C-alpha positions, 0 to 999 in steps of 0.5 A: 846914587841909586844905591842910598837912601838918603832923605829928601823933600817933596812938595804936591804943590808950591802953596804946601809945606815941603813933605819928607821922604826917603830916596830907593832909586834915582835915574834919569828919567825918575825916581821910587821915593817912601813918603808918608803922605798920600801921592795919588798916581798923576799928581804934579810934584815937584821935589828936590835932590841934594847930590852928595857933596863931597863929589863937588869938592864940600860944596852943596849941589842939587837939582830942583826938579819936575815931575809926575807920581806914576804909580803908588806901592803900598808898603808898611801902614802909613808909607807907600812907596811911588814912582814918580817922572822926572819931567823938568829939573836944574842944576842949584847950589847951595852957598853953605860947605859940608864940614869935614870932621 
């Protein structure tokens, strides 16, 4: 949902450790997220979005995406907001089931 802020992982490239970020807005063409790592405009990124398991019968479903940083907005010291395109995506299912208490 575009109204939820959820932690997500983003990678600058496959050789680097994933960067934890928080999505603010997601649409079919892109997303806006906050991160403490700098991503210059024009940077190609690979990222993973996890969708709510409740919407898929308790099975974790996500999107493996490729995109590009299109804007950078200062937020607070050490954190910036980033707009990015979603250029390609592929759905995946996790073998783990969400446990409801």
